[in-house]
KOLRO-305827 format. One line per field, with one value per residue: z, x negated, y of N, C-alpha, C, O, CB in turn; residue in one letter. Coordinates in steps of 0.2 Angstrom, whole numbers, m for minus. Glycine has a CB too. Layout:
residues N
n.c3: (Z  ...)
n.c1: (X  ...)
n.c2: (Y  ...)
ca.c3: (Z  ...)
ca.c1: (X  ...)
ca.c2: (Y  ...)
c.c3: (Z  ...)
c.c1: (X  ...)
c.c2: (Y  ...)
o.c3: (Z  ...)
o.c1: (X  ...)
o.c2: (Y  ...)
cb.c3: (Z  ...)
cb.c1: (X  ...)
cb.c2: (Y  ...)
r: (a  ...)
//
This chain:
residues 173
n.c3: (507  506  510  522  521  533  541  556  567  578  580  580  585  576  565  564  565  571  581  577  579  577  587  598  611  615  613  622  633  643  655  660  664  662  651  644  634  636  632  631  618  611  606  607  603  590  585  585  574  564  550  544  546  540  535  533  528  537  549  552  553  565  574  575  571  579  590  584  583  582  569  552  544  533  525  516  505  494  494  491  501  513  518  535  548  553  545  529  515  504  489  477  466  475  475  469  477  488  484  481  494  500  492  496  508  519  532  533  542  541  548  548  539  537  522  517  520  513  499  499  499  488  479  481  490  504  515  528  540  555  567  580  589  597  611  608  601  589  581  571  563  557  545  544  532  516  502  485  483  476  478  490  497  514  527  543  555  568  585  599  615  625  639  635  622  606  596  580  568  552  536  519  506)
n.c1: (m595  m583  m566  m554  m539  m529  m520  m513  m504  m491  m484  m472  m472  m465  m466  m460  m459  m450  m436  m418  m411  m419  m428  m442  m445  m448  m462  m474  m486  m489  m491  m504  m519  m530  m535  m540  m553  m569  m571  m559  m547  m547  m533  m535  m548  m548  m539  m545  m555  m547  m540  m528  m512  m500  m483  m466  m449  m439  m446  m450  m438  m434  m442  m455  m467  m470  m479  m491  m497  m510  m514  m514  m501  m492  m477  m469  m458  m443  m434  m434  m442  m444  m460  m467  m475  m488  m484  m482  m472  m471  m465  m467  m480  m488  m497  m508  m510  m515  m527  m534  m536  m544  m555  m560  m566  m557  m549  m536  m521  m509  m494  m481  m466  m462  m458  m466  m479  m479  m478  m489  m498  m494  m499  m513  m520  m523  m535  m540  m533  m526  m518  m508  m503  m489  m483  m469  m454  m443  m434  m425  m425  m435  m445  m463  m470  m465  m459  m468  m480  m497  m508  m520  m536  m544  m555  m558  m564  m565  m559  m548  m542  m528  m519  m511  m508  m514  m526  m530  m543  m545  m553  m553  m558)
n.c2: (548  535  536  526  516  511  499  499  490  484  468  455  437  430  439  452  471  479  477  473  485  495  495  496  492  480  478  474  466  451  453  446  446  436  429  440  450  455  469  479  484  499  510  524  528  522  532  543  543  544  553  557  552  542  539  532  538  534  533  545  551  546  553  549  555  566  561  564  577  583  579  578  573  563  561  548  548  547  558  575  587  601  606  604  612  602  593  585  582  568  565  559  552  545  535  542  553  546  540  551  558  548  548  559  556  554  545  535  531  520  521  515  511  494  493  503  499  487  492  498  488  481  490  487  495  495  494  489  479  479  470  468  455  452  443  438  431  437  434  441  457  470  467  465  461  463  454  453  459  456  442  444  445  446  448  441  453  455  452  454  451  456  458  447  450  447  454  457  460  464  466  471  460)
ca.c3: (510  503  517  521  522  538  544  563  570  582  576  584  583  570  558  565  568  575  581  573  580  575  593  600  618  616  613  628  635  647  662  664  660  663  645  641  631  640  630  628  611  612  601  607  599  583  582  584  568  559  548  541  548  534  537  528  530  544  555  552  556  573  577  578  569  584  593  580  583  580  564  546  543  526  525  509  504  488  494  491  507  514  523  541  551  552  541  522  512  497  486  470  465  481  474  467  483  494  481  482  501  501  489  501  514  524  536  533  546  539  554  546  541  533  516  514  521  508  494  498  498  481  475  483  493  511  516  533  544  563  569  587  590  603  613  608  595  589  577  566  563  552  544  543  526  511  496  480  483  474  483  491  503  520  531  550  558  576  588  605  618  630  642  631  615  601  591  575  564  545  530  513  505)
ca.c1: (m592  m577  m562  m551  m532  m529  m513  m513  m497  m489  m480  m470  m475  m462  m468  m457  m462  m445  m429  m412  m408  m426  m431  m448  m445  m451  m468  m478  m489  m484  m495  m508  m526  m534  m538  m543  m559  m572  m571  m553  m546  m544  m531  m537  m555  m545  m536  m551  m558  m541  m539  m521  m506  m494  m477  m460  m445  m436  m450  m450  m431  m435  m447  m462  m473  m472  m485  m497  m497  m516  m516  m511  m495  m489  m471  m468  m450  m440  m431  m437  m440  m449  m466  m465  m481  m493  m481  m481  m468  m473  m459  m470  m488  m491  m505  m513  m512  m520  m534  m538  m537  m549  m561  m563  m568  m553  m547  m528  m519  m502  m491  m476  m464  m464  m458  m472  m484  m479  m479  m497  m501  m493  m505  m519  m523  m524  m542  m540  m526  m526  m512  m507  m498  m486  m481  m462  m450  m437  m428  m423  m426  m437  m452  m469  m472  m459  m461  m469  m487  m501  m512  m526  m540  m546  m560  m558  m570  m565  m552  m548  m535  m527  m512  m508  m507  m519  m528  m534  m545  m547  m556  m552  m565)
ca.c2: (542  534  535  519  516  506  498  496  489  479  463  450  432  428  444  458  476  482  473  474  492  499  495  494  491  473  478  474  460  447  455  442  448  431  429  447  450  459  475  480  487  506  513  532  528  521  537  549  542  546  560  557  547  541  535  533  542  532  533  553  553  544  558  546  560  570  560  565  584  585  575  578  568  563  556  546  548  548  564  581  590  606  604  607  613  597  586  585  577  567  562  556  552  542  532  548  557  542  539  558  558  542  549  565  552  553  539  536  527  518  520  511  505  488  494  508  495  482  495  500  481  480  494  485  501  494  492  485  478  478  467  467  451  453  437  437  430  442  431  445  463  473  462  468  461  461  451  456  461  451  439  448  442  450  444  443  456  456  450  456  449  460  456  443  453  446  459  453  465  462  470  469  457)
c.c3: (508  510  516  523  527  541  551  566  574  578  581  581  576  564  559  567  572  575  577  573  580  582  593  607  620  615  619  629  640  656  665  660  661  657  641  639  635  638  627  621  614  606  602  603  592  581  581  578  562  558  547  543  542  537  533  532  537  550  557  556  563  577  579  576  575  590  591  579  580  574  558  545  537  527  517  510  497  487  494  499  509  520  529  546  549  547  534  519  505  494  479  471  472  480  473  474  488  491  482  489  503  498  492  507  519  525  536  537  544  547  553  541  536  526  513  514  514  501  493  497  490  476  476  486  501  512  522  536  551  565  577  588  597  605  614  601  595  585  571  567  556  551  542  534  522  505  490  478  480  480  484  498  508  524  538  552  565  579  596  608  625  632  638  624  612  597  586  570  557  541  524  511  497)
c.c1: (m585  m572  m559  m543  m532  m522  m515  m507  m496  m483  m478  m472  m472  m462  m463  m460  m456  m439  m423  m410  m414  m428  m438  m450  m448  m459  m472  m480  m485  m488  m500  m514  m531  m538  m540  m550  m562  m572  m564  m552  m544  m542  m532  m543  m552  m543  m540  m554  m553  m540  m531  m517  m501  m489  m471  m455  m440  m440  m451  m443  m430  m440  m453  m468  m475  m477  m492  m498  m503  m519  m512  m506  m492  m482  m470  m461  m448  m436  m435  m436  m445  m454  m464  m472  m486  m489  m479  m477  m470  m468  m461  m477  m491  m497  m510  m515  m516  m526  m538  m540  m544  m556  m565  m566  m564  m551  m540  m526  m511  m499  m484  m471  m465  m463  m464  m478  m484  m479  m487  m501  m500  m498  m512  m523  m525  m531  m543  m534  m528  m520  m512  m501  m495  m482  m472  m459  m444  m432  m425  m425  m430  m444  m458  m471  m465  m463  m463  m476  m491  m505  m519  m530  m543  m551  m559  m565  m571  m559  m554  m542  m534  m520  m508  m506  m515  m520  m532  m536  m548  m549  m555  m559  m566)
c.c2: (541  532  528  521  510  505  495  496  483  474  457  442  429  433  450  464  480  476  476  482  496  500  493  492  484  473  479  466  456  448  450  444  442  429  435  446  455  466  476  484  494  509  521  532  527  528  543  548  542  552  561  552  547  536  536  537  541  533  541  554  550  547  555  550  564  568  561  572  587  582  578  573  569  558  554  544  549  554  570  584  595  604  608  607  608  591  589  580  575  563  558  556  550  539  537  551  552  542  546  559  553  545  555  562  552  546  540  530  526  516  516  515  500  490  498  503  490  485  497  494  480  484  492  491  500  491  489  485  477  476  465  462  450  446  437  434  434  439  434  452  466  470  467  468  459  458  455  459  455  448  443  445  447  445  447  446  457  453  451  452  454  460  452  444  451  450  456  459  463  468  467  465  460)
o.c3: (508  514  511  525  525  543  552  568  573  574  585  575  572  560  554  572  577  571  574  568  583  584  589  609  626  617  622  626  641  660  671  654  661  657  635  643  638  642  622  620  618  601  597  600  587  575  577  576  557  562  549  542  541  540  528  537  540  556  563  561  567  582  583  578  576  594  594  573  576  572  560  547  535  531  513  514  493  482  497  501  506  524  529  547  544  546  533  521  501  497  476  475  474  483  476  476  491  495  483  491  506  501  492  511  524  521  539  537  545  550  558  539  531  523  508  509  510  496  488  494  486  471  473  485  503  510  522  536  552  566  579  587  601  601  619  596  599  587  567  572  551  556  539  531  523  504  489  472  482  486  479  502  505  523  540  552  568  575  598  605  629  628  636  620  614  593  587  568  558  543  524  512  494)
o.c1: (m581  m574  m561  m542  m534  m519  m518  m504  m500  m479  m482  m474  m476  m458  m463  m463  m458  m438  m424  m406  m414  m431  m440  m456  m451  m462  m472  m477  m479  m487  m501  m514  m537  m544  m542  m553  m559  m572  m563  m556  m539  m545  m531  m544  m553  m544  m539  m555  m554  m540  m528  m520  m498  m490  m471  m456  m439  m437  m451  m442  m426  m442  m457  m473  m481  m479  m497  m501  m504  m524  m507  m508  m490  m483  m469  m458  m452  m434  m441  m431  m450  m452  m461  m474  m488  m492  m476  m478  m471  m466  m458  m480  m496  m502  m516  m521  m521  m531  m544  m546  m549  m561  m571  m568  m567  m551  m538  m528  m506  m501  m482  m473  m469  m468  m467  m482  m489  m481  m490  m506  m505  m500  m516  m529  m529  m533  m548  m529  m533  m516  m515  m496  m498  m478  m469  m462  m440  m426  m422  m427  m428  m449  m457  m473  m462  m469  m460  m478  m489  m504  m522  m527  m546  m550  m559  m570  m576  m554  m559  m537  m539  m515  m502  m504  m521  m515  m538  m532  m553  m547  m556  m565  m571)
o.c2: (545  528  524  527  505  509  490  501  479  476  455  442  426  432  454  463  484  472  481  484  502  505  489  490  482  468  485  461  457  444  449  443  443  428  434  443  459  471  473  489  495  510  525  538  531  529  547  553  541  556  566  546  552  531  541  540  545  534  543  558  553  545  558  549  565  572  561  574  591  583  582  568  574  552  559  540  552  556  569  584  594  600  613  601  609  586  594  575  580  558  554  560  552  541  537  551  555  543  545  562  555  544  556  565  549  542  545  524  531  511  513  520  501  487  496  503  491  481  497  495  478  482  495  492  504  485  485  489  473  481  460  464  448  443  436  436  434  440  430  454  463  470  472  472  454  459  460  460  449  450  446  442  452  439  453  442  459  452  450  451  455  462  453  439  453  451  454  463  459  474  461  467  459)
cb.c3: (517  498  519  526  516  542  541  567  564  589  569  585  588  572  551  568  563  571  589  576  588  571  597  598  620  610  608  633  639  644  668  663  663  665  641  646  623  640  626  633  606  614  600  614  601  582  586  589  568  560  542  533  554  527  544  526  526  543  553  544  551  574  583  575  564  588  594  574  589  585  564  542  549  519  528  506  508  486  500  485  513  517  520  545  559  559  545  518  512  496  484  463  463  484  468  463  486  495  474  479  506  497  482  503  516  523  542  526  554  533  557  552  543  534  514  519  527  508  495  505  503  479  476  478  491  513  516  537  541  566  565  591  587  603  620  609  595  585  581  565  570  553  538  548  525  509  494  480  489  469  479  493  500  525  529  554  555  577  587  606  621  629  643  634  614  598  594  570  567  541  530  509  506)
cb.c1: (m593  m577  m555  m554  m527  m534  m509  m518  m492  m486  m484  m462  m475  m456  m465  m451  m465  m442  m427  m407  m405  m425  m427  m452  m439  m447  m470  m474  m496  m484  m489  m506  m529  m531  m534  m542  m559  m580  m576  m549  m541  m550  m524  m539  m561  m540  m530  m557  m561  m534  m544  m521  m503  m497  m475  m456  m441  m435  m458  m450  m426  m436  m445  m462  m471  m467  m485  m497  m495  m521  m514  m516  m490  m496  m464  m473  m447  m436  m426  m435  m439  m446  m474  m459  m480  m496  m474  m486  m461  m480  m454  m468  m491  m487  m505  m510  m505  m517  m533  m534  m530  m546  m559  m557  m572  m548  m550  m525  m521  m502  m490  m471  m457  m460  m452  m474  m484  m474  m476  m500  m497  m486  m504  m522  m519  m519  m547  m544  m522  m529  m510  m506  m500  m482  m485  m459  m448  m438  m424  m416  m431  m437  m450  m475  m478  m454  m457  m465  m489  m507  m514  m524  m546  m539  m566  m555  m571  m564  m549  m547  m533  m528  m508  m502  m505  m519  m531  m529  m550  m541  m562  m551  m566)
cb.c2: (542  528  541  513  516  508  492  500  488  483  460  450  427  426  439  458  479  489  473  470  492  507  491  500  492  467  484  476  462  438  456  434  455  425  425  454  451  456  477  482  484  511  510  534  520  516  539  548  535  543  561  558  549  537  538  526  544  525  530  557  549  538  560  538  566  572  553  561  588  583  568  578  568  559  561  540  554  542  565  586  585  613  606  604  613  594  583  585  579  562  568  560  561  538  527  554  560  534  538  564  557  535  551  571  555  557  538  537  529  511  526  510  505  483  497  515  491  479  500  503  476  482  501  482  507  489  497  487  471  483  461  474  444  460  434  444  424  449  430  444  465  481  455  465  456  468  447  461  464  455  432  455  437  453  445  438  461  463  442  463  441  467  463  442  463  440  466  446  470  457  471  476  449)
r: (x  x  x  x  x  x  x  x  x  x  x  x  x  x  x  x  x  x  x  x  x  x  x  x  x  x  x  x  x  x  x  x  x  x  x  x  x  x  x  x  x  x  x  x  x  x  x  x  x  x  x  x  x  x  x  x  x  x  x  x  x  x  x  x  x  x  x  x  x  x  x  x  x  x  x  x  x  x  x  x  x  x  x  x  x  x  x  x  x  x  x  x  x  x  x  x  x  x  x  x  x  x  x  x  x  x  x  x  x  x  x  x  x  x  x  x  x  x  x  x  x  x  x  x  x  x  x  x  x  x  x  x  x  x  x  x  x  x  x  x  x  x  x  x  x  x  x  x  x  x  x  x  x  x  x  x  x  x  x  x  x  x  x  x  x  x  x  x  x  x  x  x  x)
//
């Protein structure tokens, strides 16, 4: 069985994944459950099916890898660094590394950031997009999508609403 590369990320209505100060404190619903779908989205269930977490250097420097101690974590960076416990630094051959892991049946979670996600979209390696649209406009910050990737098609395979957050699940066509 071939693995998948999945981007599961919160995004503001205007397309940002972090504010101007790399902040995420804006990621919350509006505390109204009247529109919630019957079965809520479970991030914990999503993580149970993930073998490897991928993130960029900035996420690593913000210690975001610490929440994934039970997973293999790959840090994609242009800088050479020594591996540490469950963290492996990948400074080159990113595409080959990901294709090998997928071929072994591993499911990979792209944690962030926006540049890494756009690079993987450029290589057409993202198999699924799960976007949690937060009911906020940031006006500026770190965008999810950077320019330069080819046109690609995804099919909506599911949706949930929880606390005003719309979660859209897409698979590559």
